[in-house]
Backbone as CSV, one residue per row, in Angstrom:
resi,resn,N_x,N_y,N_z,CA_x,CA_y,CA_z,C_x,C_y,C_z
1,CYS,15.499,-46.114,-15.785,15.252,-48.302,-15.286,16.141,-48.444,-14.264
2,CYS,17.353,-48.166,-14.017,18.296,-49.093,-13.480,17.865,-47.913,-11.785
3,TYR,17.453,-46.869,-12.036,17.001,-46.208,-10.349,15.208,-46.946,-9.751
4,THR,14.854,-47.618,-11.289,13.324,-47.656,-10.633,13.896,-48.870,-10.108
5,MET,14.302,-50.087,-10.533,14.924,-51.131,-9.872,15.269,-51.260,-8.999
6,PHE,16.585,-49.952,-8.628,16.736,-50.353,-7.448,16.167,-49.151,-6.148
7,LEU,15.091,-48.579,-6.733,13.935,-48.661,-5.543,13.109,-49.318,-5.013
8,PHE,13.200,-49.909,-5.998,12.105,-51.063,-6.265,12.760,-52.062,-4.760
9,VAL,14.361,-52.140,-5.133,15.021,-53.422,-4.343,15.158,-52.860,-2.990
10,TYR,15.135,-51.664,-2.636,15.874,-50.923,-1.648,14.395,-50.444,-0.549
11,LEU,13.224,-50.495,-1.449,11.654,-50.476,-0.522,11.478,-51.522,0.021
12,SER,12.161,-52.804,-1.054,11.723,-54.065,-0.037,12.480,-54.225,1.381
13,ARG,13.653,-53.816,1.441,14.376,-53.340,2.175,14.151,-53.534,3.168
14,CYS,13.415,-52.087,3.287,13.320,-50.952,4.142,11.339,-50.811,4.561
15,ARG,10.785,-51.306,3.820,9.464,-51.555,4.307,8.816,-51.450,5.450
16,ASN,9.464,-51.898,6.371,8.919,-51.569,7.784,9.482,-50.496,8.526
17,ASN,10.837,-49.698,8.090,11.037,-48.343,8.122,10.788,-46.915,7.224
18,PRO,9.912,-45.941,7.888,9.050,-45.250,6.812,10.307,-44.476,6.510
19,TYR,11.179,-43.924,7.972,12.288,-42.799,8.089,12.842,-43.353,7.027
20,GLN,13.468,-44.608,6.568,14.207,-44.948,5.528,13.708,-44.449,4.066
21,LYS,12.318,-44.953,4.135,11.847,-44.806,2.851,11.824,-43.347,2.441
22,VAL,11.848,-42.759,3.511,11.876,-41.162,2.796,13.682,-40.779,2.670
23,VAL,14.599,-41.217,3.068,15.906,-40.957,2.886,16.531,-41.214,1.271
24,TYR,15.961,-42.261,1.223,15.855,-43.210,-0.465,15.062,-42.745,-1.298
25,PHE,14.224,-42.627,-1.145,13.446,-41.339,-1.888,14.279,-40.022,-2.888
26,LYS,14.690,-39.386,-1.393,15.230,-38.463,-1.900,16.832,-38.589,-2.467
27,PHE,17.226,-39.421,-2.017,18.173,-39.785,-2.678,18.042,-40.342,-4.279
28,ILE,17.031,-41.376,-4.902,16.794,-41.400,-6.181,16.029,-40.142,-6.194
29,LEU,15.430,-39.334,-6.079,14.562,-38.216,-6.692,15.726,-37.632,-7.023
30,LEU,17.015,-37.138,-6.643,18.271,-35.881,-6.870,18.748,-37.088,-8.054
31,SER,18.941,-37.869,-7.918,19.774,-39.321,-8.984,18.950,-39.463,-10.579
32,ILE,17.739,-39.383,-10.053,16.915,-39.281,-11.653,17.468,-37.842,-12.228
33,LEU,16.878,-37.106,-11.132,16.894,-35.752,-12.015,18.779,-35.304,-12.691
34,LYS,19.269,-35.494,-11.822,20.607,-35.567,-12.445,21.223,-36.369,-13.944
35,GLU,20.457,-37.697,-14.047,20.699,-38.817,-14.752,19.619,-37.620,-15.931
36,CYS,18.390,-37.437,-16.097,17.556,-36.788,-16.913,18.215,-35.391,-17.662
37,MET,18.891,-35.002,-16.541,19.311,-33.863,-17.462,20.591,-33.595,-18.003
38,GLU,21.594,-35.276,-18.032,22.022,-35.174,-18.616,22.122,-36.260,-20.015
39,LEU,21.112,-36.421,-20.253,20.719,-37.330,-21.242,21.292,-36.760,-22.885
40,ASN,21.675,-37.290,-23.539,22.421,-36.915,-24.640,23.477,-36.003,-24.758
41,ALA,24.201,-35.510,-23.122,24.990,-33.972,-23.061,26.348,-34.977,-22.975
42,THR,27.066,-34.012,-22.780,28.527,-33.988,-23.225,29.026,-33.855,-21.869
43,ARG,29.941,-35.670,-21.926,30.650,-35.737,-20.950,31.529,-35.005,-20.333
44,PRO,31.580,-34.482,-18.696,33.182,-33.355,-18.244,34.504,-33.989,-18.730
45,ASP,35.008,-33.158,-19.318,36.491,-33.882,-19.638,37.018,-34.267,-18.442
46,ALA,37.969,-35.672,-19.131,38.186,-36.369,-18.066,39.796,-36.053,-17.550
47,VAL,40.364,-35.161,-18.264,42.411,-34.968,-18.024,41.715,-33.111,-17.019
48,VAL,40.270,-32.901,-16.940,40.170,-31.387,-16.149,39.955,-32.262,-14.470
49,PRO,40.944,-31.418,-13.399,40.449,-32.346,-12.480,38.987,-32.118,-11.424
50,PRO,38.409,-32.503,-10.661,37.459,-32.034,-10.106,37.365,-31.369,-9.275
51,VAL,36.436,-30.355,-8.575,36.686,-29.322,-7.749,36.743,-30.370,-6.518
52,GLU,38.432,-30.431,-5.938,37.998,-30.795,-4.390,37.125,-29.938,-3.205
53,ILE,36.221,-30.572,-2.985,35.188,-30.046,-1.444,35.635,-30.592,-0.196
54,THR,36.081,-29.885,1.164,36.725,-30.590,2.305,35.849,-30.244,3.420
55,LEU,34.767,-30.791,4.177,34.336,-30.392,5.058,34.929,-30.566,6.056
56,TYR,35.485,-29.737,7.406,35.505,-29.953,8.770,34.517,-29.897,9.278
57,TYR,34.182,-30.536,9.970,32.722,-30.832,10.811,32.567,-31.359,12.099
58,GLU,31.690,-31.306,12.944,31.677,-32.441,14.008,29.940,-32.748,13.802
59,SER,29.613,-34.326,14.293,28.585,-34.740,13.986,27.224,-33.984,14.631
60,LEU,27.655,-33.323,15.352,26.226,-33.173,16.487,26.082,-31.722,16.299
61,CYS,26.840,-30.779,15.462,26.366,-29.380,15.273,25.259,-28.780,14.031
62,PRO,24.005,-28.578,14.783,23.140,-28.054,13.877,23.544,-27.323,12.699
63,GLY,24.702,-26.618,12.204,24.996,-26.119,11.231,25.914,-26.546,10.133
64,CYS,26.459,-27.261,11.250,26.880,-28.415,9.983,26.057,-29.416,9.308
65,ARG,25.034,-30.365,10.427,24.191,-30.787,9.761,23.276,-30.373,8.376
66,ALA,22.993,-28.644,8.959,22.163,-28.121,7.869,23.460,-28.251,6.696
67,PHE,24.103,-27.555,6.747,25.035,-27.595,5.424,25.022,-28.911,4.613
68,LEU,25.333,-29.909,5.356,26.137,-31.456,4.722,24.764,-31.679,4.075
69,THR,23.529,-32.253,5.004,22.068,-32.611,4.223,21.667,-31.059,3.239
70,GLU,21.304,-30.436,3.553,20.830,-29.651,2.086,21.392,-28.425,1.131
71,GLN,22.683,-28.902,1.389,23.882,-27.918,0.415,24.887,-29.216,0.153
72,LEU,25.586,-29.932,0.626,26.371,-30.248,0.026,26.307,-31.540,-0.284
73,PHE,25.257,-32.695,0.041,25.040,-33.537,-0.594,23.842,-33.616,-1.335
74,PRO,22.957,-32.778,-1.833,22.702,-32.421,-2.807,23.474,-32.059,-3.446
75,THR,24.359,-31.264,-3.824,25.228,-30.759,-5.145,26.011,-31.508,-5.401
76,TRP,26.108,-32.531,-4.449,27.645,-33.557,-4.932,26.134,-34.668,-5.501
77,ILE,25.343,-34.863,-5.553,24.416,-35.749,-6.131,23.999,-35.127,-7.423
78,LEU,24.454,-33.873,-8.021,24.037,-33.427,-9.090,25.276,-33.290,-9.807
79,LEU,26.573,-33.088,-8.932,27.696,-32.402,-9.982,28.864,-33.627,-9.526
80,LYS,28.250,-34.839,-9.085,29.532,-36.024,-8.599,30.745,-35.759,-9.381
81,ASP,30.420,-35.836,-10.717,31.397,-35.702,-12.635,32.207,-35.283,-12.033
82,ILE,31.971,-33.948,-11.656,33.473,-32.818,-11.677,33.519,-32.464,-10.480
83,MET,33.056,-32.657,-9.128,33.748,-32.699,-7.844,33.895,-34.007,-6.727
84,ASN,34.859,-33.386,-6.064,35.177,-34.399,-4.940,35.001,-34.027,-3.517
85,VAL,34.351,-34.749,-2.600,33.697,-34.391,-1.465,35.192,-35.085,-0.670
86,ASN,35.252,-34.292,0.669,36.023,-35.097,1.269,35.572,-34.827,2.878
87,LEU,35.519,-35.304,3.813,34.384,-35.371,4.826,35.709,-35.790,6.167
88,VAL,35.496,-34.415,6.975,36.572,-34.603,8.571,35.536,-34.629,9.460
89,PRO,35.360,-35.659,10.185,34.584,-35.083,10.989,35.678,-35.515,12.436
90,PHE,35.444,-34.066,13.296,36.420,-33.654,14.184,35.646,-32.550,14.768
91,GLY,36.133,-31.685,13.957,35.373,-30.060,14.127,36.208,-29.188,15.467
92,ASN,35.652,-28.525,16.321,36.169,-28.271,17.706,36.370,-29.060,18.916
93,ALA,36.165,-30.140,18.496,36.847,-31.287,19.393,38.727,-30.886,19.700
94,LYS,39.004,-32.225,21.120,40.162,-31.204,21.185,41.095,-32.872,21.945
95,GLU,41.950,-32.881,21.367,42.639,-34.525,21.517,43.796,-34.167,22.695
96,LEU,43.401,-35.117,23.830,44.126,-35.521,24.992,44.611,-36.302,25.279
97,PRO,45.749,-36.469,24.924,46.921,-37.404,24.567,47.212,-37.987,26.177
98,GLU,47.164,-37.198,26.738,47.766,-37.822,28.157,46.667,-38.718,28.765
99,ASP,45.595,-38.177,28.314,44.349,-39.698,28.823,44.040,-40.337,27.445
100,ASN,44.835,-39.969,26.922,43.948,-40.582,25.285,42.797,-40.627,24.862
101,ILE,42.208,-39.937,25.459,40.672,-39.522,24.534,40.380,-38.310,24.093
102,PHE,39.095,-37.971,23.662,38.736,-36.850,22.953,37.667,-35.939,23.706
103,SER,38.305,-34.735,23.315,36.857,-33.513,24.230,36.091,-33.499,23.112
104,CYS,34.874,-33.272,23.067,34.045,-32.958,22.424,33.340,-31.349,22.225
105,GLN,32.665,-30.714,21.379,31.963,-29.283,21.837,30.719,-29.719,21.878
106,HIS,29.845,-31.074,22.004,28.441,-31.212,22.372,28.936,-32.863,23.292
107,GLY,29.934,-32.791,23.873,29.556,-34.322,24.879,30.249,-35.550,24.408
108,GLU,30.078,-36.071,25.069,30.513,-37.317,24.549,29.699,-38.232,23.275
109,PRO,28.385,-38.217,23.382,27.556,-38.974,22.440,28.227,-37.975,20.854
110,GLU,28.737,-37.020,21.176,29.136,-36.953,19.806,30.845,-36.938,19.146
111,CYS,31.416,-37.258,20.111,33.061,-38.007,20.348,32.672,-39.625,20.023
112,TYR,31.659,-40.077,20.263,31.128,-41.174,20.060,30.583,-41.492,18.383
113,ILE,29.902,-40.860,17.940,29.357,-40.324,16.311,30.640,-39.621,15.399
114,ASN,31.434,-39.393,16.324,32.498,-38.320,15.065,33.746,-40.046,14.629
115,ILE,33.509,-40.867,15.906,34.017,-41.728,15.520,33.455,-43.210,15.069
116,VAL,32.224,-43.229,14.610,31.634,-43.974,13.801,32.072,-43.621,12.723
117,GLU,31.210,-42.189,12.312,31.133,-41.924,10.811,32.409,-42.203,10.503
118,ALA,33.901,-41.258,11.120,35.318,-41.860,10.784,35.009,-43.032,10.202
119,CYS,34.887,-44.334,11.088,35.028,-45.985,10.729,34.333,-46.092,9.842
120,VAL,32.899,-45.152,9.318,31.951,-45.643,8.276,32.748,-45.162,6.836
121,LEU,33.335,-43.536,7.248,33.746,-43.444,6.381,35.234,-43.944,5.047
122,TYR,36.437,-45.121,6.541,36.820,-45.276,6.076,36.776,-47.433,5.165
123,ALA,35.640,-47.903,6.140,34.847,-48.803,5.781,33.686,-49.028,4.271
124,ALA,33.240,-48.119,4.418,32.559,-47.936,3.265,33.237,-47.320,2.432
125,ASN,34.071,-46.640,2.167,34.661,-45.827,0.904,33.554,-45.760,0.503
126,ASN,34.167,-45.544,-1.316,33.301,-44.476,-1.965,30.830,-44.436,-1.710
127,ALA,30.729,-45.504,-0.639,29.212,-45.544,-0.342,29.297,-44.813,0.892
128,ALA,30.262,-44.337,1.170,30.395,-43.436,2.530,29.874,-42.454,2.989
129,PHE,29.596,-41.451,1.800,28.443,-40.181,2.296,26.966,-40.553,2.142
130,PRO,26.355,-41.319,0.941,25.013,-41.438,1.277,24.820,-42.237,2.807
131,VAL,25.869,-42.618,3.315,25.583,-43.273,5.025,25.840,-42.303,5.685
132,ILE,26.743,-41.241,5.740,26.612,-40.372,6.362,25.345,-39.295,6.279
133,TYR,25.221,-38.828,5.323,23.769,-38.348,4.454,22.265,-38.628,5.868
134,CYS,22.322,-39.769,5.138,21.557,-40.600,6.148,21.431,-40.432,7.620
135,MET,22.549,-40.581,8.100,22.564,-40.268,9.791,22.569,-38.802,10.131
136,GLU,22.985,-38.024,9.249,23.143,-36.948,9.791,21.788,-36.047,9.670
137,SER,20.939,-36.602,8.567,19.299,-35.870,7.875,18.654,-36.578,9.475
138,SER,18.779,-37.758,10.293,17.775,-38.512,11.394,17.788,-37.485,12.490
139,ALA,16.501,-38.044,13.270,16.492,-37.571,14.319,17.534,-37.640,15.180
140,ASP,17.553,-38.754,15.672,18.684,-39.848,16.199,19.761,-40.331,15.437
141,ILE,20.918,-39.078,15.568,21.885,-39.579,14.646,22.821,-41.489,14.724
142,LEU,23.144,-41.708,16.029,23.316,-42.731,16.244,22.629,-43.789,16.091
143,LYS,21.245,-44.232,16.710,20.329,-45.041,16.433,20.276,-45.150,14.601
144,SER,20.217,-44.561,13.722,20.380,-44.746,12.143,21.026,-45.314,12.162
145,ALA,22.356,-45.059,12.396,23.864,-45.608,11.753,23.607,-46.790,11.155
146,LYS,23.082,-47.580,12.223,23.366,-48.848,11.923,22.216,-49.273,10.300
147,PRO,20.724,-48.623,10.700,20.239,-49.075,9.266,20.740,-48.113,8.388
148,CYS,21.015,-47.310,8.603,21.679,-46.296,7.595,23.125,-47.202,6.454
149,LEU,23.847,-47.820,7.417,24.575,-48.374,6.635,24.276,-49.541,6.277
150,GLN,23.107,-50.444,6.325,22.613,-51.522,5.567,22.282,-51.574,4.526
151,LEU,21.243,-49.769,4.591,20.270,-49.383,3.408,21.565,-48.935,1.894
152,PHE,22.990,-47.965,2.683,23.300,-47.146,1.372,24.969,-48.598,1.048
153,ALA,25.195,-48.997,2.439,26.528,-49.155,1.955,26.499,-51.359,2.793
154,PRO,25.112,-52.047,1.835,25.453,-53.261,2.939,26.162,-54.704,2.871
155,PHE,27.479,-54.176,1.891,28.668,-55.100,1.813,29.735,-54.615,3.301
156,VAL,29.722,-53.662,3.960,29.932,-52.885,5.194,29.304,-53.867,6.415
157,LYS,29.648,-55.287,7.312,28.690,-55.783,8.605,29.035,-54.526,9.643
158,TRP,27.565,-54.383,10.402,27.709,-53.178,11.535,28.889,-53.878,12.564
159,GLN,28.887,-55.460,12.884,29.636,-55.469,13.410,31.840,-54.839,13.189
160,THR,31.794,-54.999,12.111,33.011,-53.754,11.392,33.287,-52.880,11.833
161,ILE,32.001,-51.842,12.149,31.769,-50.549,12.449,32.290,-50.105,13.754
162,GLU,31.783,-51.553,14.541,31.390,-51.762,15.891,32.839,-51.985,16.896
163,SER,33.254,-52.393,15.886,35.089,-53.452,16.024,35.918,-52.055,16.319
164,CYS,35.695,-50.803,15.102,36.477,-49.858,14.375,36.627,-49.114,15.875
165,THR,35.183,-48.579,16.386,34.772,-47.864,17.055,35.379,-47.944,17.947
166,ARG,35.635,-49.028,19.010,35.913,-49.602,20.101,37.649,-49.950,20.396
167,GLY,37.816,-49.897,19.236,38.921,-50.180,18.957,40.239,-49.214,18.975
168,GLU,41.774,-49.835,18.897,42.597,-49.135,18.384,42.806,-48.212,17.120
169,PHE,42.275,-48.718,16.082,42.281,-47.852,14.707,41.336,-47.077,15.045
170,GLY,39.928,-46.991,15.365,39.241,-46.114,15.322,39.854,-44.805,16.186
171,HIS,40.722,-44.325,16.813,41.383,-43.838,17.938,42.134,-43.275,16.838
172,ARG,42.733,-44.072,15.989,44.057,-43.572,15.648,42.944,-42.861,14.174
173,LEU,41.962,-43.072,13.292,41.203,-42.812,12.981,41.144,-41.218,13.263
174,MET,40.473,-41.289,14.348,40.468,-40.064,14.640,41.209,-38.665,14.935
175,HIS,42.967,-39.707,15.326,43.837,-38.490,15.813,44.032,-38.197,14.252
176,GLN,43.933,-39.157,13.399,44.608,-38.243,11.819,43.586,-37.265,11.794
177,ASN,42.110,-37.116,11.818,41.683,-36.134,11.236,41.418,-34.701,12.506
178,ALA,42.155,-35.313,13.998,42.931,-34.189,14.653,43.721,-33.371,14.095
179,VAL,44.727,-33.818,13.408,45.797,-33.519,12.771,45.166,-32.595,11.680
180,LYS,44.619,-33.406,10.353,44.383,-32.467,9.711,43.503,-31.346,9.801
181,THR,42.379,-31.193,11.135,42.255,-30.223,11.510,42.692,-29.260,11.638
182,GLN,43.606,-29.638,12.927,45.179,-28.627,13.453,45.905,-27.915,12.489
183,ALA,46.148,-28.974,11.416,47.027,-28.318,10.475,46.348,-27.554,9.391
184,LEU,44.823,-26.832,9.518,44.328,-26.217,8.540,45.047,-24.644,8.474
185,LYS,45.834,-24.137,7.827,45.839,-22.479,7.351,45.344,-21.782,6.741
186,PRO,44.408,-20.954,6.798,44.160,-20.568,8.146,43.547,-21.271,9.490
187,ALA,44.045,-21.133,10.322,43.120,-22.318,11.432,41.640,-21.574,11.236
188,HIS,40.937,-23.028,11.583,39.706,-23.194,11.794,39.001,-21.848,12.947
189,LEU,37.942,-21.197,12.805,37.483,-20.235,13.878,35.994,-20.641,14.211
190,HIS,35.666,-21.746,13.395,34.179,-22.617,13.659,33.870,-23.693,12.714
191,VAL,32.435,-24.146,13.070,32.472,-25.215,11.964,31.099,-25.190,11.798
192,PRO,30.755,-25.187,10.234,31.435,-26.262,9.559,32.612,-24.703,9.113
193,TRP,33.845,-25.693,8.651,34.767,-25.364,8.117,35.484,-25.716,6.377
194,ILE,34.673,-25.048,5.693,34.867,-25.570,4.097,36.066,-25.294,3.320
195,THR,36.857,-26.127,2.594,37.690,-25.646,1.576,37.612,-25.795,0.562
196,PHE,37.919,-25.219,-0.324,37.658,-25.749,-2.197,39.592,-25.883,-2.665
197,ASN,39.569,-26.907,-2.955,41.096,-27.056,-3.774,41.884,-27.093,-2.641
198,GLY,42.005,-27.234,-1.765,42.863,-27.053,-0.379,43.107,-25.745,0.081
199,GLU,42.094,-24.986,-0.097,41.961,-23.309,0.010,40.897,-22.694,1.236
200,TYR,40.672,-21.599,1.795,40.078,-21.655,2.747,39.827,-19.800,1.930
201,THR,38.703,-19.091,1.942,38.723,-17.524,2.424,36.763,-17.161,3.022
202,ASN,37.271,-16.531,3.660,35.957,-16.509,4.267,34.553,-15.997,3.282
203,GLU,34.892,-15.373,2.034,33.799,-15.107,0.989,33.638,-16.673,0.134
204,TRP,34.437,-17.625,-0.016,34.274,-18.719,-0.702,32.835,-19.918,0.248
205,GLU,33.855,-19.363,1.390,32.764,-20.175,2.004,31.001,-19.707,2.843
206,ASP,31.424,-18.121,3.026,30.017,-17.596,2.896,28.928,-17.693,1.810
207,LYS,29.396,-18.024,0.444,28.539,-18.134,-0.855,28.497,-19.414,-0.819
208,ALA,29.775,-20.783,-0.134,29.001,-22.239,-0.276,27.815,-22.274,0.719
209,MET,27.547,-21.767,2.101,26.505,-21.901,2.897,25.176,-21.587,1.613
210,SER,25.309,-20.505,0.502,24.037,-20.207,0.445,24.023,-20.782,-1.403
211,THR,25.000,-20.630,-1.873,24.875,-21.411,-3.290,26.146,-22.290,-3.904
212,LEU,25.966,-23.456,-2.989,27.566,-24.126,-2.948,27.305,-25.085,-4.916
213,PHE,26.304,-25.044,-5.188,26.108,-25.783,-6.431,26.545,-24.372,-7.080
214,ASN,26.226,-23.617,-7.195,27.017,-22.425,-7.948,28.318,-22.310,-8.444
215,ILE,28.990,-22.576,-7.479,30.355,-22.344,-6.741,31.154,-23.198,-7.761
216,VAL,30.684,-24.887,-7.660,30.985,-25.844,-8.092,31.602,-25.453,-9.683
217,CYS,30.021,-25.060,-9.765,29.963,-24.732,-11.400,30.940,-24.212,-12.038
218,ILE,31.085,-23.084,-11.126,32.168,-21.821,-11.579,33.660,-22.399,-11.532
219,LEU,33.595,-23.214,-10.497,35.373,-23.175,-10.365,35.710,-24.469,-10.886
220,TYR,35.027,-25.223,-11.395,35.086,-26.632,-12.358,35.185,-25.679,-13.582
221,LYS,36.910,-26.271,-14.377,37.333,-25.373,-15.410,37.606,-26.279,-16.833
222,GLY,36.647,-27.806,-16.881,36.139,-28.535,-18.297,35.315,-27.929,-18.393
223,ILE,34.306,-28.991,-19.594,32.983,-28.367,-19.859,32.027,-28.484,-19.216
224,LYS,31.269,-27.609,-18.542,30.440,-27.470,-17.339,29.116,-28.650,-17.933
225,PRO,28.879,-29.203,-17.330,27.403,-30.364,-17.462,26.499,-29.581,-17.362
226,PRO,25.262,-29.982,-17.859,23.892,-29.176,-17.890,23.163,-28.620,-16.584
227,VAL,23.836,-29.723,-16.046,23.576,-30.075,-14.534,23.548,-27.989,-13.766
228,CYS,24.570,-27.532,-14.808,25.194,-25.832,-14.308,24.061,-25.128,-14.256
229,THR,23.062,-25.340,-14.833,21.902,-24.229,-15.138,21.478,-23.767,-14.103
230,GLY,21.659,-24.844,-13.031,20.214,-24.759,-12.070,20.940,-23.772,-10.901
231,ALA,20.281,-23.985,-9.578,20.454,-23.562,-8.384,19.738,-23.977,-7.250
232,LEU,20.787,-24.379,-6.005,19.847,-24.900,-4.793,19.190,-23.816,-3.593
233,LYS,18.725,-24.175,-2.928,18.040,-23.409,-1.573,19.408,-22.621,-1.096
234,LYS,18.657,-21.657,-0.886,19.647,-20.732,-0.060,19.811,-21.011,1.742
235,LEU,20.523,-21.245,2.285,20.459,-21.141,3.607,21.328,-19.715,4.243
236,ASP,20.449,-19.832,6.188,21.650,-18.628,6.785,22.435,-19.446,7.453
237,ARG,23.323,-18.659,7.347,24.392,-18.788,8.025,24.241,-19.178,9.304
238,SER,25.147,-20.685,9.931,24.668,-21.372,11.125,26.171,-21.671,11.690
239,PHE,26.404,-21.672,12.484,28.139,-21.888,12.732,28.033,-23.244,14.448
240,CYS,28.902,-23.309,14.666,29.359,-23.790,15.625,30.634,-23.712,16.721
């Protein structure tokens, strides 16, 4: 019932935007699937730590976008009771302190979108991941940023994100992401670069690109939720 109510409210908000309808339908359907599979089920053990997944990525990398939208987000929707997701938009970019700028693999548009997503992650907090998913699954990530924010984090004003991206704070957020990325051990060789509970192995990443859902279920040490009997679509490996 609750999802039906939200669906009605949001479809009324985006009735003139067919793309927003499609994105929100996907979000709602995944959420309903999770809720239905957990009816009368035992909840995950609160004392068992969730699986921590950190994605180091860049906003215009096709492989990053595919992993985030087709593996990471659907898995998070179904397993968010037993997993945490950390997003670090920076990837193969370089920080140029002498010029106080960043250089990105896919040019200036990617640098700007990276900062937009960093600001969204900070300002929207727990509501940020659906916003990022909405952006990354669109044909034009930048043009979709404002409507995606309005759809999934209406409590954050677009002016707040614009101010962040143009000011010192946005630059500071990107510097923090640069530091996190450069501190990786082993150093990242490509993106997407995925760590589990702070650790990276090529075997885990290889499996994550095809069966992330199964890996999270396996790594979780508590009582497995009912959805852990399923599996998601396999992806071909794609890096930048």
